[in-house]
C-alpha positions as CSV (number, residue, x, y, z in Angstrom):
1,M,74.6,72.9,70.4
2,K,71.3,71.0,70.6
3,R,72.7,68.5,73.0
4,L,74.0,71.2,75.3
5,L,70.8,73.2,75.5
6,R,68.2,70.5,75.4
7,D,67.9,70.2,79.2
8,Y,68.7,73.9,80.0
9,T,68.1,74.9,83.7
10,G,70.7,77.7,83.8
11,I,74.3,78.2,82.7
12,S,76.7,76.1,84.8
13,G,80.4,76.3,84.6
14,K,80.6,73.3,82.3
15,L,77.9,74.6,80.0
16,R,79.6,78.0,79.8
17,Q,82.9,76.4,78.9
18,E,81.3,74.2,76.2
19,L,79.5,77.2,74.6
20,E,82.6,79.3,74.7
21,N,84.5,76.5,72.9
22,L,81.9,76.6,70.2
23,G,82.5,80.4,69.7
24,C,79.8,81.9,71.9
25,V,80.4,85.0,74.0
26,I,78.2,84.9,77.2
27,T,77.3,88.1,79.0
28,E,74.9,88.7,82.0
29,D,72.2,91.3,81.7
30,G,70.1,91.4,84.9
31,K,67.9,88.3,85.0
32,R,69.1,87.0,81.6
33,Y,72.2,85.7,79.8
34,K,72.9,87.1,76.4
35,I,74.7,84.6,74.1
36,T,76.4,86.1,71.1
37,Y,78.0,83.9,68.4
38,Y,81.6,85.0,67.8
39,G,80.8,88.4,69.2
40,D,78.6,89.3,66.2
41,E,75.6,91.1,67.4
42,R,73.5,89.8,64.5
43,Y,73.6,86.4,66.0
44,Q,72.5,86.5,69.6
45,A,70.0,84.8,71.8
46,V,68.7,85.6,75.3
47,F,68.1,83.0,77.9
48,G,66.6,83.3,81.4
49,K,69.0,82.7,84.3
50,T,66.3,80.7,86.2
51,P,63.8,79.4,83.6
52,S,60.5,78.4,85.1
53,D,59.1,76.7,82.0
54,V,59.8,72.9,81.6
55,R,60.2,73.4,77.9
56,S,62.7,76.3,78.1
57,G,65.6,74.1,77.0
58,K,63.8,72.9,73.9
59,N,62.7,76.5,73.2
60,N,66.2,77.8,73.6
61,T,67.5,75.0,71.2
62,A,64.9,76.1,68.6
63,T,65.9,79.7,68.9
64,V,69.6,79.0,68.6
65,G,69.0,76.7,65.7
66,K,67.1,79.4,63.8
67,M,69.5,82.2,64.5
68,F,72.9,80.6,64.4
69,Y,72.5,77.9,61.7
């Protein structure tokens, strides 16, 4: 998961497929993606569709690490 999200600039087709293979359900909500682990609402993270921060990938990795693992 860390490898996939480290350089996050948006969810591409390949990234979407890899996350779904890991058990994530990805939904779009306006300007954000909501990623839910195995459809369990207790384990979810929200990512911007077009992140403007250079560190957004690393921040997303930290968020997912804390929530999912």
